[in-house]
ZANUSE-528611 format. One line per 10 residues: number of its first residue (from 1); for each residue x negated, y negated, z of C-alpha. Coordinates in pm, whole numbers, always signed. Layout:
BEGIN
NUM) X Y Z ~ ...
! end
This chain:
BEGIN
1) -2889 -513 +1823 ~ -2557 -392 +1723 ~ -2350 -128 +1807 ~ -1994 +21 +1710 ~ -1838 -163 +2014 ~ -2044 -464 +1950 ~ -1869 -472 +1596 ~ -1481 -356 +1685 ~ -1494 -683 +1884 ~ -1550 -884 +1525
11) -1180 -787 +1414 ~ -901 -1010 +1544 ~ -614 -883 +1678 ~ -272 -842 +1448 ~ -24 -1079 +1499 ~ +277 -952 +1696 ~ +485 -927 +1418 ~ +309 -659 +1300 ~ +320 -462 +1546 ~ +689 -507 +1598
21) +724 -415 +1223 ~ +465 -131 +1283 ~ +727 -28 +1521 ~ +1006 -68 +1375 ~ +904 +181 +1070 ~ +789 +381 +1284 ~ +1147 +398 +1505 ~ +1290 +440 +1226 ~ +1163 +697 +1023 ~ +951 +951 +1207
31) +1021 +835 +1619 ~ +668 +866 +1723 ~ +528 +639 +1996 ~ +434 +287 +1992 ~ +62 +145 +1942 ~ +21 -101 +2179 ~ -301 -242 +2047 ~ -515 -311 +1773 ~ -761 -421 +1585 ~ -649 -573 +1218
41) -920 -322 +1065 ~ -708 -35 +1257 ~ -374 -128 +1257 ~ -43 +118 +1085 ~ +251 +61 +932 ~ +342 +451 +879 ~ +187 +727 +1022 ~ +235 +1127 +1074 ~ +90 +1164 +1371 ~ +156 +1049 +1739
51) -105 +789 +1879 ~ -300 +957 +2109 ~ -553 +793 +2419 ~ -837 +762 +2209 ~ -647 +523 +1954 ~ -476 +317 +2235 ~ -798 +318 +2446 ~ -879 -49 +2342 ~ -546 -145 +2442 ~ -614 -192 +2833
61) -301 -381 +2976 ~ -495 -702 +3205 ~ -185 -767 +3393 ~ -332 -894 +3736 ~ -56 -810 +4076 ~ -80 -913 +4455 ~ +116 -836 +4782 ~ +203 -969 +5085 ~ -64 -998 +5374 ~ +163 -750 +5557
71) +29 -468 +5411 ~ -344 -537 +5480 ~ -337 -312 +5720 ~ -211 -30 +5515 ~ -468 -3 +5231 ~ -781 -168 +5429 ~ -962 +149 +5524 ~ -1011 +198 +5119 ~ -1354 +196 +5016 ~ -1586 +253 +4696
81) -1843 +527 +4701 ~ -2074 +592 +4473 ~ -2292 +908 +4400 ~ -2551 +990 +4177 ~ -2513 +1286 +3925 ~ -2854 +1347 +3779 ~ -3091 +1095 +3709 ~ -2896 +848 +3488 ~ -2514 +925 +3564 ~ -2334 +744 +3894
91) -1942 +873 +3996 ~ -1794 +594 +4105 ~ -1422 +655 +4347 ~ -1168 +478 +4563 ~ -1178 +651 +4941 ~ -1040 +624 +5286 ~ -1303 +515 +5552 ~ -1104 +865 +5763 ~ -1008 +1098 +5546 ~ -1139 +1083 +5162
101) -830 +1307 +5052 ~ -576 +1075 +5222 ~ -353 +921 +4929 ~ -284 +573 +4852 ~ +95 +492 +4929 ~ +239 +228 +4711 ~ +532 -25 +4720 ~ +792 -12 +4447 ~ +737 -367 +4355 ~ +394 -615 +4347
111) +381 -966 +4250 ~ +196 -1100 +3937 ~ -107 -1300 +3975 ~ -351 -1467 +3719 ~ -725 -1436 +3782 ~ -908 -1782 +3890 ~ -1263 -1809 +3898 ~ -1442 -2109 +4102 ~ -1768 -2030 +3946 ~ -1842 -2045 +3567
121) -2172 -2004 +3404 ~ -2343 -2323 +3217 ~ -2207 -2295 +2851 ~ -1936 -2095 +2903 ~ -1565 -2140 +2899 ~ -1244 -1925 +2952 ~ -1124 -1836 +2598 ~ -783 -1724 +2760 ~ -685 -1583 +3119 ~ -894 -1249 +3038
131) -1214 -1349 +2876 ~ -1512 -1614 +2900 ~ -1705 -1664 +2628 ~ -2021 -1851 +2500 ~ -1911 -2200 +2410 ~ -2111 -2232 +2142 ~ -2059 -1851 +1999 ~ -1709 -1750 +2116 ~ -1610 -1373 +2043 ~ -1984 -1242 +2072
141) -2034 -1220 +2472 ~ -1966 -1332 +2758 ~ -1738 -1187 +3015 ~ -1412 -1012 +2995 ~ -1163 -882 +3319 ~ -956 -637 +3327 ~ -728 -560 +3647 ~ -608 -177 +3731 ~ -391 -103 +3973 ~ -498 +163 +4250
151) -200 +432 +4201 ~ -130 +719 +4398 ~ -355 +888 +4189 ~ -654 +706 +4205 ~ -800 +862 +4548 ~ -901 +1212 +4384 ~ -1057 +1089 +4056 ~ -1421 +1019 +4018 ~ -1539 +743 +3696 ~ -1819 +854 +3526
161) -2046 +596 +3379 ~ -2403 +726 +3218 ~ -2709 +565 +3048 ~ -2716 +375 +3390 ~ -3084 +246 +3483 ~ -2950 +14 +3757 ~ -2679 +39 +4023 ~ -2614 -180 +4367 ~ -2338 -172 +4599 ~ -2268 -515 +4727
171) -2042 -754 +4886 ~ -1928 -953 +4651 ~ -1774 -1260 +4807 ~ -1475 -1106 +5067 ~ -1467 -760 +4843 ~ -1662 -488 +4791 ~ -1794 -435 +4417 ~ -2092 -174 +4259 ~ -2336 -403 +3972 ~ -2422 -120 +3720
181) -2675 -201 +3388 ~ -2664 +46 +3101 ~ -2950 +158 +2888 ~ -2780 -96 +2620 ~ -3054 -387 +2416 ~ -2714 -586 +2326 ~ -2351 -556 +2337 ~ -2137 -531 +2689 ~ -2445 -327 +2868 ~ -2322 -497 +3251
191) -2058 -379 +3443 ~ -1916 -468 +3806 ~ -1624 -245 +3947 ~ -1463 -489 +4244 ~ -1231 -346 +4474 ~ -903 -553 +4618 ~ -789 -277 +4874 ~ -511 -523 +5006 ~ -392 -605 +4671 ~ -400 -248 +4616
201) -601 -301 +4256 ~ -921 -287 +4114 ~ -1137 -544 +3915 ~ -1385 -472 +3693 ~ -1573 -698 +3477 ~ -1775 -640 +3156 ~ -2079 -826 +3129 ~ -2268 -889 +2789 ~ -2627 -870 +2784 ~ -2678 -1305 +2733
211) -2536 -1354 +3068 ~ -2788 -1320 +3355 ~ -2721 -1041 +3648 ~ -2742 -1398 +3850 ~ -2446 -1573 +3681 ~ -2279 -1212 +3722 ~ -2272 -1185 +4114 ~ -2213 -1583 +4101 ~ -1846 -1516 +3875 ~ -1782 -1209 +4072
221) -1817 -1330 +4420 ~ -1583 -1605 +4332 ~ -1331 -1457 +4181 ~ -945 -1561 +4331 ~ -572 -1456 +4284 ~ -294 -1711 +4233 ~ +90 -1572 +4266 ~ +265 -1646 +3975 ~ +633 -1591 +4141 ~ +660 -1285 +3908
231) +755 -926 +4033 ~ +623 -626 +3865 ~ +724 -278 +3886 ~ +379 -66 +3989 ~ +540 +191 +3729 ~ +472 -24 +3454 ~ +158 -184 +3530 ~ -202 +20 +3416 ~ -353 +250 +3653 ~ -712 +307 +3797
241) -607 +661 +3746 ~ -463 +621 +3368 ~ -817 +423 +3305 ~ -1026 +715 +3406 ~ -846 +948 +3198 ~ -918 +723 +2868 ~ -1233 +751 +3008 ~ -1261 +1126 +2969 ~ -982 +1251 +2630 ~ -954 +1517 +2581
251) -800 +1736 +2265 ~ -779 +1434 +2041 ~ -1124 +1399 +1861 ~ -1023 +1541 +1530 ~ -729 +1296 +1512 ~ -898 +1054 +1350 ~ -907 +1099 +978 ~ -1235 +1049 +845 ~ -1221 +1270 +499 ~ -1022 +1282 +262
261) -1013 +1507 -64 ~ -1100 +1353 -377 ~ -782 +1481 -560 ~ -559 +1266 -290 ~ -722 +929 -328 ~ -667 +694 -581 ~ -956 +455 -687 ~ -904 +143 -906 ~ -1184 -29 -1138 ~ -1296 -417 -1073
271) -1053 -590 -1274 ~ -758 -379 -1295 ~ -428 -435 -1083 ~ -232 -189 -870 ~ +83 -234 -667 ~ +29 -345 -314 ~ +282 -376 -25 ~ +240 -683 +165 ~ +380 -863 +537 ~ +470 -1211 +596
281) +791 -1391 +662 ~ +1157 -1459 +384 ~ +1301 -1725 +371 ~ +1512 -1712 +698 ~ +1145 -1699 +869 ~ +1225 -1328 +924 ~ +904 -1079 +909 ~ +918 -856 +648 ~ +741 -602 +424 ~ +732 -741 +33
291) +878 -349 -22 ~ +1169 -445 +188 ~ +1261 -708 -61 ~ +1237 -504 -353 ~ +934 -760 -435 ~ +651 -675 -646 ~ +285 -787 -582 ~ -1 -649 -711 ~ -406 -698 -659 ~ -683 -727 -879
301) -1067 -752 -740 ~ -1189 -1035 -1011 ~ -1546 -980 -912 ~ -1821 -889 -673 ~ -2151 -1042 -654 ~ -2451 -904 -465 ~ -2655 -1235 -292 ~ -2940 -1249 -153 ~ -2850 -1567 +46 ~ -2519 -1783 +187
311) -2488 -2040 -83 ~ -2118 -1973 -197 ~ -1948 -1961 +70 ~ -1796 -2224 +273 ~ -2025 -2345 +566 ~ -1746 -2376 +781 ~ -1620 -2029 +745 ~ -1986 -1884 +812 ~ -2016 -1681 +1170 ~ -2304 -1844 +1293
321) -2490 -1516 +1344 ~ -2468 -1530 +956 ~ -2686 -1863 +976 ~ -2930 -1731 +1249 ~ -3000 -1446 +999 ~ -3122 -1687 +708 ~ -3474 -1725 +677 ~ -3680 -2066 +656 ~ -3701 -1936 +260 ~ -3326 -1973 +287
331) -3267 -1591 +202 ~ -3159 -1350 +473 ~ -3418 -1188 +699 ~ -3455 -826 +636 ~ -3304 -584 +906 ~ -3507 -305 +1142 ~ -3326 +29 +1129 ~ -3393 +197 +1488 ~ -3306 +561 +1475 ~ -3202 +680 +1857
341) -3217 +1088 +1972 ~ -2963 +1028 +2220 ~ -2990 +1138 +2587 ~ -2710 +1323 +2777 ~ -2731 +1013 +2986 ~ -2728 +1240 +3316 ~ -3130 +1341 +3324 ~ -3226 +1198 +2971 ~ -3213 +791 +2795 ~ -3162 +734 +2401
351) -3481 +760 +2241 ~ -3622 +595 +1951 ~ -3726 +834 +1713 ~ -3824 +616 +1411 ~ -3760 +267 +1250 ~ -3733 +148 +832 ~ -3663 -193 +732 ~ -3435 -260 +449 ~ -3311 -570 +313 ~ -2999 -746 +408
361) -2739 -833 +96 ~ -2447 -1095 +112 ~ -2145 -906 -36 ~ -1876 -1134 -229 ~ -1590 -994 -336 ~ -1309 -1239 -483 ~ -963 -1078 -529 ~ -628 -1220 -690 ~ -280 -1108 -556 ~ +47 -1217 -762
371) +387 -1205 -723 ~ +572 -1050 -987 ~ +924 -1020 -846 ~ +1170 -1320 -793 ~ +1135 -1409 -458 ~ +947 -1607 -200 ~ +750 -1509 +51 ~ +538 -1655 +338 ~ +271 -1636 +579 ~ +142 -1291 +377
381) -160 -1151 +588 ~ -408 -1050 +330 ~ -705 -787 +445 ~ -1029 -658 +312 ~ -1236 -413 +493 ~ -1536 -283 +286 ~ -1598 +100 +379 ~ -1874 +323 +299 ~ -1769 +668 +117 ~ -1997 +971 +53
391) -1919 +1238 -172 ~ -1975 +1560 -17 ~ -1785 +1856 -230 ~ -1445 +1825 -290 ~ -1436 +1530 -40 ~ -1483 +1155 -2 ~ -1642 +1112 +369 ~ -1688 +807 +616 ~ -1985 +703 +753 ~ -2092 +456 +973
401) -2426 +304 +1146 ~ -2305 +334 +1490 ~ -2051 +583 +1598 ~ -2099 +710 +1988 ~ -1770 +889 +1963 ~ -1925 +1127 +1722 ~ -1644 +1091 +1473 ~ -1800 +937 +1141 ~ -2137 +1076 +950 ~ -2440 +823 +1010
411) -2578 +713 +789 ~ -2877 +895 +649 ~ -2752 +1240 +736 ~ -2898 +1274 +1067 ~ -3243 +1314 +996 ~ -3535 +1014 +985 ~ -3725 +997 +655 ~ -4058 +862 +852 ~ -4095 +1101 +1130 ~ -3811 +1392 +1023
421) -3667 +1387 +1371 ~ -3315 +1457 +1372 ~ -3076 +1149 +1531 ~ -2780 +1103 +1645 ~ -2694 +680 +1647 ~ -2851 +373 +1435 ~ -2921 +55 +1582 ~ -3005 -307 +1408 ~ -3185 -586 +1448 ~ -3034 -777 +1157
431) -2631 -849 +1178 ~ -2565 -619 +869 ~ -2166 -505 +896 ~ -2132 -692 +1278 ~ -1923 -1004 +1106 ~ -1739 -1098 +804 ~ -1599 -1399 +603 ~ -1301 -1433 +463 ~ -1121 -1755 +276 ~ -881 -1932 +264
441) -777 -1958 +599 ~ -411 -2069 +675 ~ -311 -2253 +994 ~ -88 -1955 +1134 ~ -211 -1654 +1328 ~ -511 -1479 +1460 ~ -841 -1486 +1233 ~ -615 -1731 +1006 ~ -623 -1467 +718 ~ -319 -1624 +568
451) -179 -1724 +239 ~ +68 -1986 +274 ~ +320 -1896 +19 ~ +328 -1678 -235 ~ +581 -1816 -491 ~ +754 -1543 -788 ~ +507 -1602 -1077 ~ +236 -1744 -857 ~ -125 -1605 -818 ~ -351 -1665 -514
461) -687 -1609 -531 ~ -940 -1450 -173 ~ -1270 -1423 -113 ~ -1403 -1168 +130 ~ -1788 -1161 +228 ~ -1960 -877 +406 ~ -2330 -893 +475 ~ -2481 -516 +416 ~ -2812 -354 +400 ~ -2924 -281 +27
471) -2898 +85 +34 ~ -2541 +64 +115 ~ -2450 -98 -205 ~ -2406 +236 -358 ~ -2180 +335 -105 ~ -1952 +91 -117 ~ -1545 +105 -158 ~ -1300 -192 -68 ~ -970 -151 +113 ~ -722 -417 +64
481) -401 -276 +294 ~ -315 -434 +584 ~ -254 -109 +748 ~ -612 -15 +629 ~ -929 -30 +850 ~ -1280 +69 +769 ~ -1382 +371 +1020 ~ -1079 +594 +920 ~ -841 +684 +628 ~ -453 +607 +707
491) -158 +755 +468 ~ -153 +345 +363 ~ -483 +359 +220 ~ -473 +701 +68 ~ -80 +587 -131 ~ -259 +247 -238 ~ -627 +379 -288 ~ -939 +170 -287 ~ -1131 -18 -547 ~ -1470 +102 -621
501) -1693 -169 -549 ~ -2046 +19 -581 ~ -2361 -152 -726
! end
């Protein structure tokens, strides 16, 4: 089943130059805070609002650190304490054996380290220094590691986990830890907190459902740290208290712009060209926006095709999950929707109040980008995101199938048609909205969604594809802005407009 958290992981992180260009633009125009991380589906170049905790929650800094053995005695008395708060809620905190209120004293600098594991489950491999992936389906699960500093405020804060159906405190190798399993049928449904008091740190393992508990325990028990020789200021390292604060954001829920007035949003028709600012490199190798060079680039959606199979896609770019969603007849299999009434995670769990089967459809969009200027742009980043919009009075509102943060409207209006009961979430057995396909691919940057060169007077065609549920065909709009997403409007999206690709 697909959750919002899983869907977010499918979109590649934007290249570093996009982050830097965003930063430069913001500093120049509005002197706002910077964004440390964002998916390709959610980055920004211009904004009028400062970034909030929720907007940067995906940007956990996985910096590892270690200190010498001389400091061991000063912190060896710290332990993890868990306390049940209701049937399915658990609070975790760091305490001192002799005095629960004893604060943690930090040195000004600690040594940077790299993470190593002496056990890797069969069929898994390191994707990078903080992710273990399945070899046959990279990016779809595995184990992710995040290292946090035990700062002075850590001892006074609790991390509250809800929807916990299994928990255990035990020793993992030489370190104390807590294992938890959550009421989830997919995604990262397991977690381990590991305490390294002698290193002033906590290591968190986010573990997908596909990893057995036995393998998770073996990985956690065999983790070691190797000193890199670099020293870090403790003030610059992401801390346990900051992590806890992110899990409980206050006052920023309305920062997401999920609705816009109809009169303010431009809508383009299939076959009509419209101006679009794109990012790439100039002839000197500098990262630039086309508008900075005075370039005039237009985008035009040439066609929108709705199919029952994957026959028009290049096999090498088709996600493995999509291939598994094709039946013996060569057609996309049906998707079962489960309508969920959420529990409070403390005394009640989520409950399925109804189910429904729908057909899955492939939506293939062909778009042409044309350079109408007199300069050449290289490694041009192209983007495409499909949004689901509902017209409500004078507004367009974004809706999604699963929104655990309660920011977007939920598909179907919140009432299960079969049972008549209210629901808060929808889970899916199929692959709708879990991945997307793009072509061509360039050997440049994360995701490969780049046009190698766009010369004066030249036009280049791209193709994007999504698998959607058949009812979604009536509410689809395409966003081709580099800075745009699928769960939120931003200023560039509104200024550039969306393409009406409803069927």
